[in-house]
C-alpha atoms as one frame of an Amber mdcrd trajectory, in Angstrom:
protein
  72.682  98.367 102.849  76.151  99.522 101.763  77.872 102.394 103.534  80.594
 104.634 102.151  82.178 104.849 105.606  84.074 101.792 106.838  85.659 100.857
 110.167  89.099 102.409 110.524  88.149 105.623 108.675  88.661 109.002 110.318
  85.365 110.888 110.392  83.907 114.198 111.615  80.447 114.565 113.149  78.473
 117.040 110.994  75.184 117.150 112.930  73.857 116.653 116.436  75.154 117.314
 119.935  78.720 116.275 119.093  79.007 118.372 115.907  82.640 119.091 115.003
  84.078 116.128 116.938  86.510 113.855 115.114  87.492 110.261 115.673  88.183
 106.871 114.180  85.327 104.486 113.358  85.608 101.471 115.652  82.611  99.486
 114.426  79.693  99.723 111.976  76.272  98.443 113.076  74.532  97.682 109.762
  71.138  96.672 111.201  70.645 100.097 112.814  72.596 102.252 110.291  74.893
 103.414 113.085  78.608 103.563 113.835  80.686 103.691 116.998  83.316 106.430
 116.807  86.302 106.563 119.156  85.949 109.388 121.715  82.589 110.653 120.389
  79.142 110.352 122.016  80.448 108.950 125.302  77.861 107.887 127.861  78.078
 106.807 131.506  76.922 103.236 132.067  76.332 101.713 135.475  77.755  98.194
 135.661  76.969  95.528 138.233  79.882  93.767 139.894  80.860  90.638 137.954
  83.732  88.197 137.711  85.538  90.344 135.128  84.747  93.600 136.977  84.451
  92.756 140.712  84.177  96.395 141.813  81.406  97.410 139.382  80.668 101.139
 139.174  80.212 103.752 136.465  81.974 103.160 133.141  82.414 105.654 130.286
  81.836 104.119 126.841  81.025 105.242 123.304  77.428 105.013 122.163  76.455
 104.513 118.495  75.848 107.573 116.299  73.799 107.567 113.088  75.864 107.158
 109.926  74.153 110.142 108.245  75.688 112.432 110.876  79.239 111.418 109.903
  81.451 112.684 107.092  84.778 111.222 105.976  87.920 113.335 106.480  90.227
 113.563 103.466  93.797 112.597 104.428  95.307 115.049 101.941  93.473 118.264
 102.910  92.167 117.381 106.373  88.689 118.580 105.376  85.451 116.605 105.039
  84.698 115.038 101.691  82.115 112.893  99.983  82.987 109.416  98.742  82.677
 108.052  95.223  83.679 104.843  93.494  85.847 104.409  90.392  87.451 101.574
  88.481  91.236 101.894  88.680  93.639  99.181  87.486  90.734  96.780  87.065
  89.434  97.088  90.623  86.718  99.185  92.237  88.168 101.695  94.726  86.784
 104.402  97.008  87.734 107.928  95.920  87.552 111.240  97.808  85.456 113.667
  95.751  87.408 116.800  96.774  90.950 115.620  96.048  90.177 112.708  93.668
  92.588 110.559  95.720  92.113 106.877  96.482  91.055 106.297 100.090
């Protein structure tokens, strides 16, 4: 499945417990249709002591959020926008629907 949101994009959460939060997409998980967004949907995870973390303890980390709950933020206006595709200069590019700018 192809997503219109890619890693590195700035997105806003439009539904769910974290509605209104913004962050940068760190990773896309294609098998589950989810994305990990920086600073959004943080959960506490208990970790056992290991060689890399000898103390162990509780660690805060981002949990995946469904891709349908995310909307791309337009760099020009700072508002959410939908994404379309166009052929420009012989190549297919992503375009913000609100401002018609190349993403």
